[in-house]
C-alpha positions in Angstrom: 0.0 0.0 0.1 2.9 2.3 0.7 4.4 1.6 -2.8 1.0 2.4 -4.3 0.7 5.8 -2.4 4.3 6.6 -3.3 3.6 5.9 -7.0 0.6 8.1 -7.2 2.3 10.9 -5.3 5.4 10.7 -7.5 3.8 10.4 -10.9 1.3 13.2 -10.2 4.0 15.4 -8.9 6.0 14.7 -12.1 2.9 15.6 -14.2 2.7 19.0 -12.6 6.5 19.6 -12.8 6.8 19.1 -16.6 8.1 22.2 -18.1 6.7 23.9 -21.1 8.6 24.0 -24.4 8.9 20.3 -25.3 7.6 18.7 -28.4 4.1 17.2 -28.3 5.5 13.7 -28.4 7.3 14.3 -25.2 4.0 15.2 -23.4 2.2 12.2 -25.0 4.8 9.7 -23.9 5.0 11.1 -20.4 1.2 11.4 -20.2 0.9 7.7 -21.2 3.6 6.8 -18.6 1.8 8.7 -15.8 -1.6 7.1 -16.6 -0.1 3.6 -16.8 1.7 4.0 -13.5 -1.3 5.5 -11.7 -3.4 2.5 -12.9 -0.7 0.1 -11.7 -0.6 2.0 -8.4 -4.4 1.6 -8.0 -4.2 -2.1 -8.7 -1.3 -2.6 -6.3 -3.2 -0.5 -3.7 -6.3 -2.6 -4.1 -4.5 -5.9 -3.8 -2.7 -4.5 -0.7 -5.9 -3.5 1.0 -7.6 -6.8 0.2 -4.6 -8.7 1.6 -4.6 -6.6 4.7 -8.3 -7.1 5.4 -7.9 -10.8 4.8 -5.1 -11.1 7.3 -7.1 -9.5 10.1 -9.3 -11.8 12.3 
């Protein structure tokens, strides 16, 4: 769950910190990377929460 939270924070932070002046392809590639990593973080977070709930009595 910590990894998922870190990934979401890091990739959203990167998205806001992209500087202007790059070619459009740069933004498309980084936008896809951000979207894929946020989806992966949500999947990992869901797995982590389910495992944590299952481990509790």
